[in-house]
N, C-alpha and C positions, 0 to 999 in steps of 0.2 A: 504494500500500500504506500502510495507516495503523496506528499503534500506539495502543492504548487501555490505559492503566494504572489508571484509576479508573472506578468505577461500572459495571464490566463485568457483574457479576452482576445488578445492577438493570436494566441495559439488556436482558439476556436475558429476565428475567422480564416486563418491560414488553412486549418484542417478542412474547412468546408470546400476548399478547392481540390483536395486530394481524394477525389472520388474514384472508387473502384468500378471499372467498366462492368465487372461481373455483377456487382451490386445493383448497378443501374438497370441491368437487363432482367433481374429477377422479379418475382411477383411482388405485389404491394406489401410493404412493411407498415404495420400499424403501431404507432406510438401513442399510448394513452397518457394524458397529463391530468392529474387530479390535484386541485388546489382549493384552499378556502375561498369562499365568496368574498367580494369586495366590501367587507363589513367595516373597514377603517382605511385610512389613507394608504398605509404601506401595502395592505392587501389589494387596494385599488391599483396601485402601481404594479404590483405583482401580476394581476390579471391583464393589465395593458401590455406589459412586456411579454407575457405568455402568448397573447394574441398576435403581437408583432412577430415573435419567433415562429409561430405556426405558419404565418404567411411566408416568411423568409425561407423556412425549411422546405415547405411544399413547392415553392417556386424553384428552389435549387435542386431538389431531388424529386422528380416526377413519380418515383416509385414509393415515396413515403407519404402516408396519410397520418396526420396528427389530429388526435381527438382530445379536445380540452373540455373538462367538466369541472364545475365548481360546486362546493358544498357549504351549507350553513351550519354544519355541526359534524361531530365525529361519527355519529350513527349514519347520517346521510352519506358521508364520505366512504364509509365501509361498504355501504350498498353500491355506491358508484364503482368501487374497485371490483366488486363481484360482477357487475354488469359489463365492465370493460373486458373482463376475462371470458365470461360465459356467453355474452351477446356479441360484443365487438371483436372478440378473438384477437386481442392485441398481442404483439410480439415483445413489447417493452413497456414499462411503466415509469413515468416520472411523477413522483408524489411529494408534495409538501404536506405532511400530516397536520390535521387540524389540532390534534393533541397527540402526544407521544404514546402514552400507555394504551388508549383504546384502538389505535391504528397499528400497533405492532403485530398482532396476530393476523389481521386482514392483509397486511403487506407481506407477511411471511407466507401466507397461503398463495399469494400471487407468485412469489419466488418459487415455491414448491410446485407450482403449475408449469414451471420451466420458462418463465419470463425473465427478461433482463430488467433489473430494478435499479433505478436511480432515486435516491432520497435527497430531498432538499431542505436545508435550514433546520427543521426540527427533527432531531435524530430519534430513532426508535429506542424502545426500552431494552431490547436485546441487541448486542453487537453482532456485526457480521452478516446480517440478512441481505443488505444491499450490495450491488456490484460497484456502484459509484455513489459517493456522498459529496454534495456541493453545499457550501454554507459560507456565511460570513464568519469572521473570527470572533465568536462569542466571548471566549475568555479574554481576548485582547480588548474587546469593546468594554468589558467590565473593568479590566485593569487600567486602561488609559483614562477612563472616566474617574476612577478612584484616585489615580495619581494626580490628575488635574485638581480635583476637589481638595485633596490633601495639601498640595502645594499652595493653592489659592487661599486656604484657611490657615496656612502656616502651622499645620499639624494640630490644630485645636479648634473645636467648634461642635455644634449640634446639627445633625442632619436627619432627613427622612428619606426613605426609599420607596418608590412605587414599582412593584414587580409587574411582570407580564402575565401571560397564561401559564399555568403549571405545565411546563415542558422542559426537556433537557436544555433548550436554548436559554430559558430563564434561569435555570439552576447554574449553568456554566457562567453566565454573566454575573449573577449575584455572588457566587463563590469567589470568583476572581476579584470582584470589587472589594469584598470584605477582606480578602487576603492583602489587597493593596494598601488598605488603611490600618492594618495591624501594626502595633507598635507606636501609633500616634495617640493623641488625646481626643480624637474625634469620636463623639458619642452618637450612635445610631438610635434615635429616639423611638422609631418604630418602622416597620416595613409591612406593606400590604399589597395584595394583587390588584392591579388596575386593568389587567387583561388587554393591554395594548390598545386601549379604547379611550377616546377623548372624554366621553361622559363619565366613565368610571374614574378617570384621572381627576376630573373635577370634583367628584363626590369624595374620593379618598383624600384629596388635598384639603377639601373643606373640613373633614374630620380632623386631620392633622393640625390645621390652623386653629381649630376650636380648642384643641387640647394642649398645644404647645405654644407658650408665649414667646419662645425664642427658637427660631429656625434659621441657621446660617446658610444652608445649602440644601438643594433638593436633587436627588438623582432620580430622574424620571425614566431613564433607560431607553425611552422610546419617544419619538416626536409627536405621535398622536396623543400619548399620555401627557406630554409636555404642554400641548395646547390647552388641555383641560386644567392643568396645574396653573398655567399663566392666568387663565380667566379667574380661577379661585383666588389667587394671590392678589390680582388687581381689585377684585370685589372686596377683599378684606383690607385693602389699602396698606399692603405690607411689601410693596415692590422694592422699597429702599433697604429692606432688611436682609434679603437673600438673593441667591442666583440659582439658576436651574440648568442642569445638564441633561439633555435628551440623547437621542441617537436614531440614525437611519438615513438622514440626508433629505428630509422633506423640504421642498422649496420654500415653504413659509418660514421655517426655522432658519434655513440657510440665509434667507433675505434678512432676517433679524440679526444674525451674526455679521453679515456683510455690512449692515448699517450701524454696527457698534452698539446694539441694544445691550445694556448692562444686565438685564434680567437673564438673557441667554447669550453668554459670552462665547461659547463654543458649541459645536455639535460633533458627533462621531458617526462616520459613515457605516451603513449596513444596507447595501443597495438591493431593492426588489428586483433589479435586472438579473439577479443570480438565477432566476428561473429560466431565463433565456440561455444562460451558460449551460445549465443542466440539460436542457432540451437539445442544444446543439451538440453537446458531448455524446448524448445518447444516439443522436442521428449518426454521428461518426462511427459508432460501434457497428453500424450496418452498411456504411458507405465507404469505408477506408480500411487500411491495414494498421491504422494508428491504435496502439493499446490505450484504452481509456479507463480501465478499471482502477479505482483508487480514490483518494480523498483530495478534493480541490477546495482549499480554504482561501477565501478572499481577505484582503487587508481591512484594518479598522482605522482609517485615516482620521486624524483630528482636524476638524474644520475650524479655522480661526478667521478673524477679520481680514488678515493678510492674504489668505488663500481662498476665501469663500467664493470669490467670483469664478473660480475654476470648477465649482460644483453647483452653481446656480443655473437651473434650466427652467425658465419661466413657462415654457410650453408643455412641460411634463405634467402628467396627471397627479404626480406626487412630489 
């Protein structure tokens, strides 16, 4: 298993040109893509990038049929996987699990049916099921966020943490964050799940604000959550007291960073375009002699006012 942290996008684009003539002549290859519905901004970007990749792959490879389905919950997604295998008769699956635990067995069953499996972002509860794993660097996202907050607070202060959905993604981020502030005098007042959702972020932050008279920093972990946190902090008229660190690269947050907003001084990238990377890698499995099995981990770039313009895409859906 190999980890690639640089030039992954370029490698995928280059690989798209290395098409096997034998593969082009064979019967239709069906790639099923199962992702969560666009219930929040990052997932909206995910769906958009999946649709763009579907068009790009089918235009490049006439013998590949990409079938994208989205689900509003773990049970619906498990049913989608069953349909992709039994009805659509897919050859490969690209899946971003709605949640890790409930989707582990359904994905394992797809693998046991002889399908090539690529898992994206939210890892499964059992290791080794998938052939390919593509994700942002979740431990790195947690680590660099913690290191920034620690440095900004000069090793002393009171903070709150808003977690995501209970998945391996959330666990990896939080564990790395906590490890990064160990040995300091930073006190974590509380942490609660906000499910990578703006409304949940607003409600959780309202609770924190009502209970804690001093909050020096907020680790929101996610830009959707961060938007809810910002609204709650503004309503409480406590914007001068704290700063907020989110993550993902949402254009609204990147614009705030670019404009020097003191409430959101940085952001940490976790691009929804990773679904396109996963889909293109899976297509390469059937169209070239390039070995694609392994782990592909993207970077966790810190976005500051100095470099924010490089990551601001106003026409993006996210």
